[in-house]
N, C-alpha and C positions, 0 to 999 in steps of 0.2 A: 594238361587237360582242365586245369582250374581257372584259366584266363577268362572264359566267358561269364563267370559268375557275377562280377560287378555289373555287367550289362543286363544280365537276367534280373538281378536285384533291382536295378533302376527301372526296368520295364514293369516289374511287379509293383514297385512303389508308385509309379505313375498311374497304373491301372487302378490301384487302391484309392489314390487321391481323386481320380476321375469319378469313381463310384460314390465317393463321399460327397461330391459336389451337390448332388440333388438333395441329400438329407442333412448334411452338416457342412455348409460351405466354409465356416470358420476353420474347422479341422482340416478340410481339404486345402485351404490356403496355407495353413501351418505346414502341412506335409509338402506342398509345392515349394514353400520357402526352404525347407530342409533339403529338398532335392537340388535346388539351385545353389546351395552352399557346396554341394559335391560336384554338380555339373552346371557350372555357371553359364547362363545364357541359353540353357536348353529350351527350345521353342515350345514344347508341349507343357513343360513346367511353368513357363511364363504365361501361356494361355490359361492354364488352370488357376494360377495366382490372380490373373486379371479377372477371370470369370468369378472367382471367389469374392474379390473386392466388390465387383458389381452386384452380386447377389446379396451382399451384406449392406448395400446402400452407399458404399463409398465409390460413387461413379467416377469422380474426378481422378482418384488414384488408379482406378481400373483403366481409364482412358490413357493415362500416362504409361501404363504397361502395354496395353493392347495396340495403341496407335503405331508406335514404332515397329511392333511385331508384324502388324498388317502390311506395313510398307516393305519389310524384309521378306515377307512370305505372301505376296499378292495372290497366290493361287490357293491359299488355305481358306476354304469356305467357312470352317468353324471359327477361325480367327475373325473373319469379317462379320459373322453372326454375333459373336460375343462383343465385338466393338460396337456394332449397331445397337445391341441391347444396352450397353453402357452409355452410349451417346443419348439414347432415348431417356434413360433414367436421369441423365444430367440436364435434360431439357433442351438438348440440341437436336430437335426433331428432323430438320432438313438434312443434317449430316447422317443421322440414323437411317433415313430412307436410302441414302447413297450406299452406306455399308451393307444394309440388308439386301438391296438390289444386287450388289456384287456377290453376296453370299448365295442367293438363289440362282444366279447366273452360273456360278461355279458348280453348284450342287443342287439341282432342282428338287431332289427328294428330301427336303428339309422342312417338314410340316410346321415346326415351331418358328422357323424364319418367315415362312409365308404368313403365318398368323400375325406375327409382330409387324411385318411389312403392311399387312392389311390395316392394322390398327393405326399406324402412322399415316398411311395414305388417306384413310377416312378422316382422321383429325385434320389433315391438310386440305380437305375439301375435294379430294380426288375420289369420288364415290365409285366411279367406274373401275378405276385401278384397284380400289379396295375390294370390290366385289370379285374381281378376277383373282386377287391374292387369297381371299377367303376360300374361294372355290378350289384353288390349288392346295390350300391347307387341308381341305377335306379329302381331296384326291390322294395326297401323299400320306395321310394319317390313317387311312383305312387299309385293312388287310383282307376284308371280305371281297371276293371276286366280283359278286354282283354289284355291290356298292361302288367298288373301284371302277367298274365299267360305266356306271351312271355318272360318277364324278368326272371321269374322262370325257364323256359326252357333253357334260355341262361346261367343262373347261373349254371345249372346242365349239361351244355354242350350238350344239346339235340338240336343241331344246325338246322337240317331240320325242326323240329317241331316249333322252335322259328321263323325261317324264314317264314314258312307258316302262323303262327299267326300274325306276323307283317304285312305281305302283305295284309292279310284280314282286319286287323285293319286300314291300310292306305287307303283301298278302301272307308271306311266309313269316315275317318278323314285324308285326304291327306296332311294337313298342320301340323300334329302333329309332332313337331320337336324332341321330345323325342323318338318317334317311328322311325323317319328317322335316328337319330343318332344310335339307336340300330341296325337298318338294315345295316348301314355302318360298324358297329363293326363286324357283321356277315360276310359281304363281305371281310373285312380285314383279318379275321381269315381264310377264305377260299382261300386267295391269290388273290381275285378279287379286286386289289387295284384301278383299274380304276373306278369300280362301287362305291367303298368307296369314292373316290375323288368326284365324281359327287353328291353323296348323301349328303356329308358334305357341299359341295358348296351350295346346295339347302337349307340345314339346316341353314346356315349362311345368306342366302338371306332372309329367313323368319324371322330369329331371330339373328340379328347382334351381340347382347350382350350375346349370348349363348357361354360362354367362354370354357366350357368343349368340345363343338363341335369344336371350333377353335383350341384347343390344339390337338384334334384328326386329324383335317385337316392338321395342320403343320406336324404331324407325317407321314401322308400318302403322302403328297407332298415331304417330305424328302426321303421316300422310293422310290418314283417315279423319283428321281434325279432332282426334280424341287427345287433346293436349294434356289434360290433367292426368289421364292414365299414362301417357308417354312420360311425363315428368316423374311419376311415381316409379316407373321402371328404371329410368336412368339414375334417379337418386339412389335406388337400391344398389345399382352397380357402383356408383361413386362411393357408397359407404364401404365397399370392399376394396376399391382402388381409387382413392381420391385424386391421384395425379394422372390417371389414365387420360391421354390426350384426346382419344376418340370420344370418350364419354363426355368430357368437358365441352368439346366442340358441339356435340349433338345437343347438350343442354343449352348452350348459347343459342342455337338455332331455334329450339322449342321456346325458350324465353322470349325471343323476338316475335314468335308467332302469337304469344299471349300478351305482348305489350310490356313485358318487364325488361326494359332496355338497360337500366343501370347495371344490374347483375350480369346481363349478357355482355355488355361492353367490358366489364371487369374480366369475364371469362376470356373474351377475345384478346384482351391485353396479355393474359397469361399464355394463351396458345401462340400468339405471335412472337412471344419471347422464345418459344421453342421452334417455330417455323417462320423465321423472319424473312425468308426469301420466297414465300409462297404468295403469288399474286392473287389467287382466289380468296384466301383468307383476308388479305388486305381489303379486297373489294367488299366482302361480307361485313367486315368491320366498318367500312365506310357507310354501308347501308344502315347499319345500326346507329351510327353517329348522326347521319342525316335525319333519320326518323325521330331521334331524340332531340333534334334541334341544334346539334353541334356542327354547324355548317362548315366552318373553317377547318375543323379537325377532319371532317368527312372529305373535304377537298384534298387535304394532305394524304389521307389514306388512299384515295383514288389515284393521286399522283404517284404514290409509292408503288401501287400495283402496276402502273404503266412503266415506271422505271425498271421494274423486275421483268416485265413482259410487254415490250412495245407493240406486239401484235395482238394484245388482249383487247379486242374491240369493245367488249362489254364495260370495261373500265372507262373508256372514252365516253360511251353512251351514258354511263352513270353520272359523269360530270355534266353532260348536256342535259340530263334529266333533272338536274337541280333547277333548271329553268332560269334562275337568276345568274348563273355562271356564264362567263364569256371566254371563249377560246382566243388565244393570241395567234400571231402569224406562224410561230414555230409549231403550234399545235396543228394548224391547218396543213402545213407542209408535212408533218409527221403522219397525219391521217391519210393524206393523198399518197404518200410513199407506200403505206401499207396496202392501199387499194390497188396499187400497181403490181403487187405480188401475185404471180400466177398460182402459188401454192397456199394462198390464204384460205383457211377453212371458211365454208359458207356461213357458219354461225357468227364468226368474227366479222366477216365481210358485211353482213346485214347490219350489225351494230355500228360499224364504221360509217355505213351509208346514212343511217339515221342521225348519228352524231354530226357528220359533216353537213347534213341537211339543216340541222339546228344552227351550226356555226355560221353557215352562209345566210341563213334567215336573219340572224342577228346583225350580219354585215350588209343587209338589204340587197343581197344578190339573189333575188327571188327565183329567177329562171333556173339557175344552177342548183339552188336549194331544192326546188320542187323535183328536179331530175334525180337528185340523190334520195329524196323521200320515195319517189316512184320506184327506184331500183331496190331500196330496202324492203318496201312492201312486196314487190314481186318475189324477192328471195324468201320472205317469210311465208307468203301464200303457197309457195312450192312445198314448204315443210308442214304447213297447217291447212289442209284443204277445208273448204267451207262451201255449203250449199244453201243459197238463199231460198230456193224452192222448199227445202226441208223445213227451214225456219218458218216460212209463211204457212206451211201446212200445220205446224204445231200451234200457231196463233189461231188458225181456223178451228182446230179441235178444242182449244180452250174456250173460244167464244161460244161454240156449240154447247159445251157442258155447263159453263158458269153463267147461268141465266138468273134473272131476278127471282124466278120461282124456285130455282135450286137453292139459293141463299135463304129465301124466306122459309123453306122447309127445315132449315138447319139453324134458324135464329136462336141465339142463346147457347149454342154449343161451344166447345173449346175451353181453354183455360182462361180464367177471369182476369189474370194479372194485366195491368195497363203499362207495365214497365218499358217495353221496347218502343222506340221510335224508329221506324224503317225509313230510310232515304233511298229512293229508287230512281230510275231514269236511264239515261245513256251515259257512258263514261265521257268525261270532259264537258259535262253539262252544268257544272257548278255544285255538284253534290258535296265535295269537300268543303267548299265555302259555307254551305248550309250547316254541315256538321260542326264546323269550327264556331259558327255563330251560336248554335244550340248548346254546344258543349261549354260555352262560356257562361252559361246560366248555372246558378248554384245548385239547381235540382237535377241537372242532366250531366251524365258522364259520356264522354266520347270514347269509342273503342278503336275499331279499325274495320276493314272490310271482312266481316265475319262470314265464314263458309257454312254455318250451321244449317241454314235453310236448304242449301244444295245437298248437304249430307242427308237431310230428312227425305228429300226427293229420291235419293239413291236407295235409301232403306225401304221406302214404299215400293219402289220398282222391284226390289228383291223378293217381295211377297208374291210375285207372279211367276208363272212357269217359264215365261220368256222375258226376263228382265231387260234384255238389250233391245227388244223391239216393242215392248208395251209401254205406253205413256203412264207415268205415275198418277196422272189425274184420274184415270179409270179406277185405280185402287183407292184413291182418296174419296171418290164418290161413294164407295161401298162402306166406308167406316161409320161406326155408330158414334153416338154422342160421347160415351166414355173413352173411346179410342181417340177421338179428336182432342179431347181434354188431355189425355196422356201425351199426345203428340206435342201440344203446346207446352206442357210441363217439362217434357224432355228437352225442348229447345231452351227453356229458361234455365234448366240445370246445366246444360252444356255451355251456355254463355256466361255462367257465373264466374268462371275463371278470368274473364276479361274485365270484370267489374272490380276496380281497385278502391274506389272512394266511398262506396256504399250509398251513392245518390239514388233517389227513388226511381229515376228514369235513366235509360241508357240508349245509345244510338247504335243501330245496325245499318251501316252505310254500305250496301252492295248494289250498285246500279242495276245489274242484271236481274235482281229480284223482282223487277216489274213483271217478269214472266210467271212469277209464283204468287201473285196477289191472292188468288183463290185459296191456296194453301195457308198463306199468312192470315187471311180473314177468318177462315174456318178454325184454325188452331189457336189464334190469338185475337179474338174479336174486339178486344179493347185496346189493342196496340194502335199507335198513330202511324199513318203512312203518308210520306211527303214525296211528291214527284218533282224532281229537278228537271227543268226543261230550258233548252237554249236554242237559239236560231239554228236551223238545220245545216246551213253552210258553215257557220262558225263551229258548231259542235262536230259536224261531219269531218271537216278538214282537220280540226284539232285531234280527232281520233286517228286520222290517216297519218299524221306526222308523229304520232306517239307509238313507240314500240312497246307493246304490252308483253309482260313476261308470259302470261297465260290468260285464257278465258275470254279473249275478245277477238275471235277468229274472223269476225265479219269486218274488221277495220282495215284489212289489207287490200281492199279494192274499193274505189269510189262508188262504183255501181252497187256493190254489196252494202256499203254504208247507207246509201240512199234507200234501198229496199228495206233494210233493217229499221231505219228511222220511220218509214211508212208503217211497218208492222207494229212498231212500238206505239205510234199515234193511234193506230186502229185498235189495239188491245186496250189501251188506256181509255179511249172513248167508250169502248164497250163496258169497262168496269165503272166508268162514271155514270152510265145509264143503269147498270145492274145494281150498283151500290151508291146511290146518290149521296154526295157529300162525304163519302168515306175517305177519299184521297184529297189532300191539300196540295195544290200545285204552286210552285215557285218559278216564275219566269225570270231567267237570269238577267235579262236586260232591265226588267223592272227593279230588280234588286240593286242593280248598279245605279239606276236613275234616282231612286228614292229608297235608300236603304232602310231608314227608320220605319217608314210605313210598312214595308214588306216584312221587316223583322217583327213588328207588332202583330201583323196578321198571322205570322207563323207561330208566335208564342200563344196567341189567342186560340188557335186551332189545337195546340198541344195542351191547353188548359193551364198555362204557366203565366204568372205575373211578369210584367215587363221589368227587365233589369238592364240598366244602362251599359253594363259591361259587355252585353251581347253586341253592342255597336263598336266595341273595342276588342273584337275577336282576335285581332292580330297580336294582342299582348298575351294571348293564351299560349302557355308553354308546353301543352300536352304533346305527346308524340303523334306524328302524322305520317302514315306510310305511303300515301298515294303520290302520284306525279305532281300534284299541286302543293306539296308540303311547304315549299319555300314561298310560293305565291300567297298562301293564306296566312303567312306570317307578316304580311304587309297590308296596309289599308286598301280598300277597293279602288281600282283605277279603271278609267274608261277605255284606255288604250287597247285592251285585249278584246273589246266587244266587236270591233270591225277589222281586226287584224287580218282576217281571212281574205279581205278584199285585195290584198297584195297578190293573191294567188288565183283570183277569180277567173282569169282567162284559161286556166287549166282545169277548172272544176265542172266542165260540161257534163261528164258522165254522172256526177253527183246530182246536178240540177235535173237532168233528164229522169233519173231514177226517182227523185223526190216528187216530181210532177206537181199536182195541185197542193201538196203539203207545203211546198215552198211559197206558193202564191198567196196563201191565206194565213200563214203563220202570224200570231200564235193560235189562231182559231183552228178548228178541225174542218177539213174539206167535207162538203156535203156527202160525197160517196163513202166516207168513212164514218159518218154519223149513224148510230143504230136506228133502225126503223121502229 
């Protein structure tokens, strides 16, 4: 009757060691070691010993124990989980993802595995996969029936049902931070970032140590262009866990947004050491290198991304988007093979179409090149609908409001600071060239395409009862002098993070801001405004062949481009009449023909003395984020001025939509001149 006692004693010892693991991993490891002396090779004891080593920071030793155990017991979810945790701590992120995926596949109800998997997926750039993992973490970690139902609905993408359940739950438990965070996740998925931001701020007010909510909060702040605030949140997380891969990756993303590329590149170096087989991170790394002026390293990063994922169309487009890069015959064959795939995702397909269009353009095969550009644009237009009628209506409303009398009544309002130099116009009209010239002046700092003006328009719209249907201009018209001054000061405060050198002037180059000249003038009456203008066919076709990541929905149809260009000319002519001399215009072709004369006029308008270095702008090593980054690192050349003529026979819809604008360029047609 005494035979079972050793077995019972072993089970008791294992249970005791398992309990110790959470509070005293060193003692748990000692006990596991003692058990293995008696029961050599016991799988549970080996698992406990490996988990102990991992928890104590000895990841390599833990892997030596857990890796063979995982191969021996492939159906053990806990072994896969502990192996995944150890691999992550050892900086082997790609392998950690594999082990954690195996763990949750074997046993889905492991919240801690879902959370760890979410962290690694986020760090590797798979935000969608990370969101799904985090949602499952919530689902499997809650025991509240109501919250469980909401989490299940969220996991299954039944968003309205999940939102209803969460709101009902929060009526009964208004301080349930898990529910608040889930509601913020729903708001973010629906594009209601303002609601998500408020909910997450409330979450952290109630539970300051809720790290998952703080990570979400940093993400939402970054999306809202509140980069300084986002950095503060992510730095707080990194103080607690300096090696957390998700926190480091997010910090790299934010640093790129504010122009701090050297530390961002260093962070990407570290993350890639852990996720060396992740094509998306290699591409993001390439973007940072390209912007910082490391062209050859950027090419190597994009090439590595393609090696890892030959169907990753965006990596090919990233090479094409260097503008000075040339594909070889092998590249062309590889891209064509990918386009023959029936299963190629539409997002990858459109990137391949644009990349192949550029490759064939460089090979002077213009007919085939245009056809690929046409296909890429058609695919993009399906995903990003655009209404030229709506845009024309917005221009008409602006003209009706912003009259000479309107501005005269508000003369002297707004913030006094003369710091900003706004460069507006259409994309691909030479705005990056103007920025590079001005930023070569000792008194001027170049930044990047700043989103702060657009953020202000959204905030103004939120003051109305119907923010989605009310134009912000109507709100702006009701602001008092002190409110307009505060608006300008808020802009200056938010852009401070982009100013690294302390120069008295800085550039805000966002072409689409031509639509917001009324706001700019009222909030910052002493700021300079430069309008970059280029021949409508050169500018229009250059936009058509450029795949923009976001914000330029009008560029995917030649007809829409022509109408947009007309609207732009119309609105700018209106402001020229309402605010005579307020805007300085740079005609791209004139800048090419007589650079020094145009640069002198530009500097005179900005109140700056002439500096010869402005003519040697191509020596400026500042980061440049736009599609022209490599081109503006070269002297001006005439070749690009008339390059559109190779495609003229296919530009009929653009010519027709432009109408008289094309006939009288660079003048303004009579019908667009204010009466």
